[in-house]
Each structure stands twice: as C-alpha cells, then as structure tokens.
C-alpha positions in Angstrom: 59.5 82.4 89.6 61.9 80.8 87.1 65.2 82.6 86.7 67.8 82.6 83.8 71.3 83.8 84.8 73.7 85.2 82.2 77.4 85.6 83.3 80.9 84.5 82.7 82.8 85.9 85.7 83.5 85.3 89.4 81.4 88.3 90.4 78.4 86.9 88.5 78.9 83.4 90.0 78.8 84.8 93.6 75.7 86.8 92.8 74.0 83.6 91.3 74.7 81.8 94.5 73.1 84.6 96.5 70.1 84.7 94.2 69.5 81.0 94.6 69.4 81.4 98.4 66.4 83.6 98.0 64.3 80.6 96.9 64.0 81.5 93.2 64.2 78.5 90.8 67.3 78.8 88.6 66.1 77.3 85.3 69.2 77.9 83.2 72.7 79.5 83.3 74.0 81.2 80.1 77.8 81.4 80.0 80.7 81.5 77.6 82.0 78.2 76.2 85.3 77.0 77.6 88.2 76.9 77.9 88.8 79.8 80.3 90.7 82.6 78.5 93.5 83.9 80.7 93.3 87.4 79.2 89.5 87.7 80.1 89.4 89.3 83.5 87.6 87.3 86.1 86.3 84.5 83.8 85.3 81.3 85.5 83.4 78.1 85.0 79.7 77.8 85.8 79.5 74.0 85.3 79.6 73.1 88.9 77.1 75.7 90.2 74.7 75.0 87.4 74.8 71.3 88.3 74.3 72.0 92.0 71.2 74.1 91.2 69.8 71.7 88.7 69.9 74.4 86.0 70.4 73.9 82.3 73.8 75.1 81.1 73.7 77.1 77.9 77.1 77.9 76.5 77.3 80.7 73.8 79.6 83.4 72.5 76.6 85.4 71.3 73.7 85.8 73.7 71.5 87.3 70.9 72.0 84.4 68.4 68.9 82.5 67.3 70.2 79.3 69.0 70.7 81.0 72.3 67.4 82.9 72.2 65.6 79.6 71.4 67.4 77.8 74.2 66.4 80.4 76.8 62.8 80.5 75.5 62.6 76.8 76.0 63.0 77.2 79.8 60.2 79.8 80.0 61.9 82.4 82.2 60.1 84.8 84.5 63.2 86.8 85.2 66.6 87.1 83.5 69.6 88.5 85.3 72.8 89.6 83.4 75.8 90.1 85.7 79.3 90.2 84.2 78.6 90.0 80.5 80.3 92.3 78.0 77.6 92.0 75.2 74.4 94.1 75.1 71.2 92.1 74.8 68.7 93.1 72.1 65.0 93.3 71.9 64.2 89.7 71.1 66.2 88.4 74.1 64.7 91.1 76.4 61.3 89.9 75.4 61.9 86.4 76.7 61.3 87.2 80.4 57.7 87.6 81.5 58.7 89.9 84.5 61.8 91.6 83.2 65.5 91.5 82.4 67.8 93.0 85.0 71.5 94.0 84.9 74.1 95.2 87.4 76.7 97.9 86.8 79.6 98.8 89.1 78.9 102.5 89.3 76.2 104.8 90.6 74.0 105.3 87.6 73.2 107.4 85.7 76.8 108.5 86.2 79.6 106.4 84.7 77.7 104.2 82.3 79.9 102.1 80.0 82.9 100.0 80.4 85.8 99.3 82.8 84.1 101.0 85.7 86.5 99.7 88.4 89.7 101.0 86.7 88.1 104.2 85.7 86.9 104.8 89.3 90.5 104.8 90.5 91.9 106.7 87.5 89.2 109.4 87.9 90.1 109.9 91.6 86.6 109.0 92.9 86.2 108.9 96.7 82.9 106.9 96.3 81.6 104.6 93.6 78.9 101.9 93.9 76.8 99.3 92.2 73.4 99.7 90.6 70.8 97.1 89.8 68.6 98.2 87.0 66.0 96.9 84.5 67.1 96.4 80.9 64.4 97.7 78.7 66.2 98.1 75.4 69.6 97.5 73.7 71.3 100.6 75.1 73.9 100.3 77.9 73.1 100.9 81.5 70.1 103.2 80.8 67.0 101.4 82.3 65.1 102.2 85.5 67.0 101.8 88.8 65.9 99.1 91.2 68.5 99.5 93.9 72.0 100.9 94.6 74.8 100.4 97.1 77.6 102.9 97.7 81.2 101.8 97.8 83.9 104.1 99.3 87.4 104.1 98.0 90.5 104.5 100.1 93.4 106.7 99.0 95.5 103.6 98.2 92.7 101.5 96.6 93.7 99.0 94.0 91.8 97.2 91.3 92.2 94.1 93.4 90.7 95.6 96.6 88.0 97.5 94.8 86.9 94.4 92.8 86.4 92.6 96.1 84.4 95.5 97.5 82.3 95.8 94.4 81.7 92.1 94.4 80.4 92.3 98.0 78.1 95.2 97.0 76.7 93.1 94.1 75.9 90.3 96.4 74.3 92.7 98.9 72.1 94.1 96.2 71.0 90.7 95.0 70.1 89.6 98.5 68.1 92.8 99.0 66.4 93.1 95.7 65.7 89.6 94.4 63.0 89.0 97.1 61.4 92.3 96.1 61.4 91.3 92.5 59.8 87.9 93.4 56.9 89.6 95.3 56.6 92.5 92.9 57.5 95.2 95.4 60.8 96.3 93.7 60.9 100.0 92.8 61.7 101.2 89.3 63.2 104.7 89.3 63.8 106.3 85.9 67.3 107.6 85.3 67.8 111.3 84.8 69.5 111.4 81.4 70.6 115.0 82.1 73.0 113.7 84.7 74.2 110.7 82.7 77.9 110.2 81.8 79.9 107.4 80.3 83.3 105.8 80.5 84.9 104.3 77.4 86.0 100.8 76.9 89.6 99.9 77.9 91.8 97.3 76.2 95.0 95.7 77.5 97.0 97.9 75.2 95.7 101.0 77.0 97.8 100.0 80.0 101.1 101.1 78.5 103.0 103.5 80.8 104.0 106.9 79.6 107.0 107.8 81.7 106.6 111.5 81.0 103.6 111.4 83.3 104.0 112.7 86.9 104.7 109.9 89.4 101.6 110.3 91.6 99.4 109.7 88.5 101.5 106.7 87.4 100.9 105.3 90.9 97.1 105.6 90.2 97.7 104.1 86.8 99.3 101.0 88.2 96.7 100.6 91.0 93.8 100.9 88.6 95.0 98.2 86.3 96.5 95.6 88.6 95.0 92.1 89.1 92.4 90.9 88.1 93.1 93.2 85.1 96.0 92.8 82.6 98.2 95.3 84.3 100.1 98.5 83.5 103.2 97.7 81.4 106.3 99.1 79.8 109.2 97.7 77.8 112.9 97.2 78.4 114.2 96.8 74.9 112.0 94.2 73.4 111.0 92.7 76.7 107.5 93.6 78.1 107.4 94.3 81.8 104.1 94.3 83.7 104.1 96.5 86.8 101.7 95.0 89.4 102.6 97.2 92.3 104.5 100.5 92.6 104.6 103.7 94.7 105.7 107.3 94.0 108.8 109.0 95.5 110.5 112.3 95.2 113.8 112.4 93.4 116.7 114.7 94.4 118.1 114.9 90.9 116.5 115.2 87.5 116.9 112.3 85.0 115.3 111.6 81.6 111.9 110.1 82.1 111.9 106.3 81.9 115.5 106.0 83.2 116.2 103.6 86.1 118.0 105.9 88.6 118.4 103.5 91.6 118.2 99.7 92.3 117.8 97.9 95.6 117.8 94.2 94.9 115.0 93.6 92.4 113.3 96.9 93.2 114.0 99.7 90.8 113.3 103.4 90.9 112.3 104.9 87.6 112.4 108.7 86.8 109.0 110.1 85.6 108.0 113.3 84.1 108.0 114.6 87.7 109.3 112.5 90.6 110.0 108.8 90.5 108.2 105.5 90.7 109.4 102.6 92.8 108.6 99.3 91.0 107.7 97.0 93.8 106.4 94.1 91.8 107.3 93.5 88.2 106.6 90.5 86.0 108.8 89.7 83.0 112.3 90.8 83.9 115.2 90.1 86.1 116.9 92.9 88.0 117.1 96.1 86.0 120.4 97.9 86.0 120.9 101.6 86.9 120.8 103.5 83.6 118.4 101.2 81.9 115.8 103.0 79.8 112.1 101.9 79.9 109.5 102.9 77.4 
C-alpha cells in the first residue's frame, strides 16, 4: 500500500510517524510551503520526516490545485490521510486514492463537526470529547463513514494546552489501531447518523477578546480554552494589547465596574468581572497594572 499524507501541524506529523511504523510505504507528504507562520497554531516542518521516510515532499497552499492533484497522482497512492489541514478536499483529489481518503477530527462524530474543536470542547463545558477517524467521500466537512473513535475525558481545569496533548495521543492511538485494518481491508465503515449531527463554527484570533461584563467562572473557561497553542484570550489597556495565558476566578467582597483592576500583588492583577473577579496569573504584553486601571 502506498500512502500520501496531508498535514501541516505537529499532530499530523506525530500521526505520520505512527502510520509509518505500521509498514505502509509513505510515497509523498503534502504540506504548506514555508516559512512557519507564528499565528498558525501548531504548524511545523515536514522536511525532515519526509526525508527519513524517503517520501516526496509536495508543498502547496491549495491541495485542490491542478498542480497538486497532478503531483499526488504521479505517486499513485492507494490511501490518502488528511490530518491537520484546514482546507476541504474536493472530488478530483478524493478520486486519486484507489482505496480511499481518510481524515481525522478531534470530536466524537457525528457531534461537533466543523472547526476549533479543542477550544469549543472547553467552552461548551464537555466532560468527554474524542477523536474520530472517518472516510472522506465528498467535499463536505466531517461527514463520511466512521472507521474508529477514541474517547478523551476532560478534567475540570483542562486547558487547550493539556487537551491538545490528550487529543494528539488519541490521534496516534487511532492511527496505530486502524491503519493496519485499512491495509488488510478489515476496517469498518459505519455511516454517520445525520439526525444526531451538530457543528461548531470557525474561530479566528479576533474571537478571543475578553468581555469583562461576563461572569468570572466563564472567563476562566474563556482563557483556558484559548491558551497555547492557540492565539490566546486578550484585552486592552489603553492602546496596548494584553494576552492572558493563565487566570483563575475569585469572589470579590466589593462591587467595581467590570474591567477595573481592583488589586495588585507584584505582577498579578485582579480584575472585576460582570460577577466576581479574575486573577491574571500570566499576561503577555504589559508591565505591572496599577489599581484602578481599566481594561477593555
């Protein structure tokens, strides 16, 4: 079996290494052209692993372009895997693989199709999420038959950082379990129940702005859901942008206008919220904030 791998992120690179261990021949790796963009969460280079595997490296910003389709066709793939790629593949690309094109999604399909699954899992208050390996049969998102799933529990203080690591491990587990089944044609294909499908919308860095009128416990979730490797929750002190990487909620004895710094201990500030307060434990982009400063 000849495999083509499509990815641009660390999660996809870890899964590629796991797939190669199964004995499949990695014929080509499709990835974004460099340099690494600092605002693209998790982006990494595939040059080294492609060289190690003896795979052709195909760099493209458009996986459906005629040039990319021709390059993939040239290596005559049996299987194509798409792991960590933000663009949907279309019919011509899907038709390149003799035995199917497969994707992975960090949620338990058919629930929670769409984008930004790790932040949304925390923002939605899920106790359990997961990863799904599915066959891509058309140009719609996350809708094809399910090959395998792994559940991932969330702790009460889960962050995007810790959940990203858990989800990465679940991706690798699925690859190790299911690639051998795909190679010997024993992998299941379970149609998704569209009646139970739901979808999360795309998030952009601008969506991370903090509304200080929000209750403090939810702003705690807001910060946890968007911390590294994502762009982070943020606010402003005057014209200066502040990225809040770590915070925790507290009760406040006295009311204060939302967004007001009500206490300072060294570089740690307490900010009044719509209800309660938020302790800013790690902030990027500012020196110590004075009591009385207004954020927003």
